[in-house]
Every structure is written in structure tokens, then in C-alpha cells.
C-alpha positions, -999 to 999 in steps of 0.1 A, spaced: -484 626 540 -492 603 513 -478 572 508 -458 563 481 -471 536 453 -449 509 453 -447 493 420 -426 460 422 -389 458 404 -395 431 381 -364 432 358 -345 400 359 -315 403 374 -280 407 356 -253 390 382 -256 355 364 -246 368 332 -216 389 349 -205 355 368 -209 343 329 -185 363 316 -159 366 348 -159 331 343 -151 330 306 -122 359 312 -106 336 341 -107 307 317 -92 323 289 -63 338 311 -59 299 322 -57 292 289 -30 317 280 -12 307 311 -9 270 299 3 282 266 29 300 280 43 271 304 43 254 278 64 280 256 88 287 290 97 247 286 104 250 254 129 281 255 142 262 284 149 233 267 167 253 238 147 241 214 149 204 227 115 202 236 83 198 214 78 235 202 48 255 216 45 291 202 42 323 229 8 331 234 6 371 230 -25 374 250 -2 368 283 10 404 277 -21 414 291 -3 406 323 22 436 317 1 469 322 30 489 333 47 482 297 13 486 280 12 520 292 48 532 284 36 515 247 8 537 248 29 574 256 55 561 233 26 557 206 17 593 218 50 603 211 57 587 178 25 574 162 40 537 159 30 505 179 61 493 199 70 459 182 82 446 216 44 437 235 14 449 206 -6 426 219 -5 444 253 -8 476 239 -43 470 222 -55 450 259 -50 479 274 -66 501 251 -95 475 252 -98 480 290 -97 522 292 -123 520 261 -142 499 280 -139 522 315 -147 556 292 -176 542 286 -192 523 313 -169 529 342 -144 509 363 -166 478 345 -128 456 339 -129 450 370 -157 436 380 -163 422 347 -135 407 332 -103 413 356 -93 377 368 -77 389 400 -109 410 406 -127 378 402 -113 357 424 -110 386 451 -147 384 445 -148 346 455 -130 353 486 -145 379 495 -179 361 489 -164 330 515 -146 356 542 -182 371 545 -198 335 554 -171 327 575 -172 366 594 -208 364 599 -206 324 613 -184 342 637 -197 378 646 -231 377 630 -223 409 606 -200 421 581 -169 436 592 -159 467 576 -127 485 578 -133 520 599 -138 554 580 -106 569 597 -83 543 582 -99 535 553 -95 569 536 -59 571 538 -56 528 529 -77 542 499 -48 565 483 -20 539 491 -30 531 453 -32 562 436 5 569 453 15 535 438 -3 548 402 8 581 408 49 568 410 45 550 377 26 580 359 53 606 372 82 579 364 72 576 328 55 608 313 73 634 335 109 617 342 117 598 309 126 615 277 115 599 246 151 584 236 151 565 272 111 555 267 126 539 232 158 524 248 140 510 278 111 493 254 141 483 231 158 466 257 161 427 271 142 433 303 114 449 283 112 422 258 115 396 284 90 408 312 66 382 304 93 357 308 105 373 337 68 376 352 68 337 348 103 332 365 90 355 397 62 335 406 74 302 395 105 307 418 91 329 444 110 336 475 97 329 512 92 367 517 70 372 483 49 342 494 43 357 531 30 387 511 8 369 490 -7 351 521 -8 382 543 -33 398 512 -55 365 510 -59 367 543 -64 405 546 -91 397 517 -109 370 536 -115 400 566 -120 429 541 -138 425 511 -116 433 481 -81 444 501 -60 441 470 -86 458 447 -93 488 473 -64 496 487 -34 485 467 -43 480 427 -24 508 411 -46 494 378 -77 499 392 -69 537 408 -63 544 367 -97 528 355 -110 546 388 -100 580 372 -105 570 338 -144 559 350 -150 600 357 -154 606 326 -177 580 316 -210 592 301 -231 565 320 -238 570 358 -263 549 383 -290 572 394 -313 570 419 -347 585 418 -354 604 448 -394 602 443 -400 563 439 -370 553 461 -385 539 494 -352 542 517 -351 504 522 -307 508 520 -310 472 500 -287 491 475 -262 502 495 -261 466 512 -252 452 483 -225 474 473 -195 455 472 -173 486 475 -195 498 504 -209 532 486 -238 547 502 -259 545 467 -290 551 489 -278 585 496 -271 600 464 -289 612 436 -262 596 410 -236 577 420 -199 592 410 -173 574 426 -135 561 417 -146 527 440 -181 522 417 -169 491 392 -201 487 376 -213 454 387 -248 465 387 -253 445 426 -268 477 439 -293 481 408 -305 442 409 -313 449 448 -337 475 443 -374 460 446 -389 489 434 -395 495 394 -377 526 376 -359 534 409 -323 527 405 -311 525 373 -282 532 351 -282 564 326 -263 585 301 -256 621 318 -265 638 284 -298 624 278 -309 612 309 -319 580 292 -322 544 308 -298 517 295 -305 485 297 -285 458 321 -280 432 292 -271 461 271 -244 473 294 -230 432 294 -230 430 256 -215 462 251 -182 459 277 -179 427 258 -182 440 227 -159 473 230 -134 451 242 -137 424 213 -135 452 189 -107 468 200 -85 434 204 -100 427 166 -84 456 154 -47 444 165 -55 412 154 -68 423 118 -38 450 112 -14 427 120 -7 442 153 -13 413 172 22 393 181 51 409 180 80 393 156 106 383 179 123 348 167 120 321 192 160 320 195 162 354 210 142 340 237 162 310 242 195 328 244 181 350 268 164 328 289 202 318 299 205 347 313 171 357 327 182 365 366 205 391 353 180 414 333 173 445 356 154 474 353 154 513 365 136 512 405 138 549 407 135 577 394 173 589 397 182 554 377 155 573 351 171 600 350 207 583 349 194 567 321 182 599 299 218 611 307 230 579 291 210 578 262 216 617 257 253 615 253 246 578 234 265 554 263 
């Protein structure tokens, strides 16, 4: 049997730049968080404290409201005025996923960034204790991975298949949706003991099993995983030059058997390119377009992810649809009643809302 001629892969890895981009987005989120904290202090003081405006970027943490806004846009052709920034943020994330797969999760998501660091820390501890990585058994991994799709399915069904147009507008116009970002802050600032225990358990599980939240529970990731199937860019393995070393599969944080497939088509692939960086043979593991089978340079992918996202955000800003026009006086008044603002919690509640909006109650 003729021995394969091995040409060493001298292409520089992209992980350093991915880390820089992740860190930049994480710092941006912290900055937005600080601004929002100051805004909360302002409205809580009833206009007595120093004025700090509400940062529109906080709407990026309201994916359900943003999804409803996108559905509202398709139904009416209008961008709902309550959380317009959230609309463009989710649109930008979907646009990135349509071109480069589930790249948001591994390049921009602050939760993915934290989860990755926890996973790195956990692997070091686990390896010292057991001399190997711990993985969820396959018989348990598959059913657990379905949980995030069940969560996503509930939201999609409730919004797209249960809510009438009138009920959707009523909810988006309502005090709960308008104050959703403030409610979110209120939840984390005044967490119950149960919530703290849940977060602690998730933290512990993420140390033992890499990316536990992202892999099994994140409905956001489930949505982007489905969108990623339509992406024209995929990681492709050259069977002729592959030496079957298995380094690509070992490097994959999502445990995809990259060394066993010709093209990586998986809802778990986050386009982190760790497998591509790990490949020791030139032109063997590459990102290519499915239409023209043309290689895409890893640096172009990094730049493309950021440029596409910023382009969509810029459209929102330049069109004047970034910040809402809700006066601070409204936030000050509603904050007094923040604990009493409720929302539908089941499909029965949504059906009741449909009936009420139809009868004009």
C-alpha cells in the first residue's frame, strides 16, 4: 500500500483572534450592564439621582421579546417600538448563523464565553483526578440534547402558532414587555434561594461536562443550530490527505466525530474552528462553500462574522430604529409596580389573551 505523502499544515491557528473577539463582546456586555445598573438606580430614585440613560444594547438579553418582534415585523411590516434594538440584535445573530453556521455561540455569546472558560478549568481538574476527560454517555447525551429543542419548540409554538396578531400586539405594547429588561435586572438583583441553587448546579455541571448549558438547555442555541443547517459554509475533510490521527475530533468542544465524516453537518457545530486549527496536514480540514467547494480563509471568517453583525446593527442605528422613544417618566412610574407586572405562562393563558383581544376586553 502506497504511503501518503504528508505536507505539514503551517497555517496559523485562529483561536487567539477568536478569544480577542469573545473578550471584546464580553467587555461590551459588561459595559452595557454597568450603564443599565446606573439607569436602574436613576429610575429607582424617582429622578433624584444623577441621570443615566437606558442603554439600548440591554435588549440583546431579551431574545423571546426579540423573536416576537421579528414575527410582528413579518405580520405587519413594522418594527415594534418597545425593543427595536433587540429586533436588530437577533436579526444580526441570525444573519451570522445563516452565513457561518452557529458562530455566534463560539465567537460572540457572553454565556458561551463563560461556559468555555468554565469548561477549560473543569477539564484541567477532571484530568488531574481521573487522567481523562469525562463525557456524557451517548444513551443519555441524545435525550438531554433534545431538552433545548423542547424549550425552543414551546416558545415557537406559543408565539407563531398560538398567538393571534391582536394578542401579539397587545402583549408587545403591554407594560410587562416594555419593562422586560428591568424585570430581568430585578430577577438577578433579587434572586431567590432556589434560583441561586439552580445557577450553582449549572455551574457545577459545566465543570464536569463541558458546555452543559449550551449543549443541553439553551433554546437560543437550538434556534441557531437549526438556522445553521442553511449555511453555505461547512467544514470539509479531504479523505485523500487525511492521516486519521483523530486530533480534529479530540479538539472539538462539541464532541463531533470530525475524523469520521467528509463534511461536518451538525447542529452542535459552533464554527469555532478548533478542529481546523488542530489538523496537522495541509489542505485536509478546511472551511468551504457547499456550492463552489471553495476554501475560505479562517481570518476572512473571523472578519466576516464581526462585519455581518455590525452591518445589521448599523442599519438599525442609521435608520433611527435603535433606541425606543419611551420617556424616562414611564420607567420611573412603572418601576414602583415592578413586582406586580405579569405575563402569560402557558398556552392556555395565551388562548385567554386571544379571546380577550378579540372581544376588546
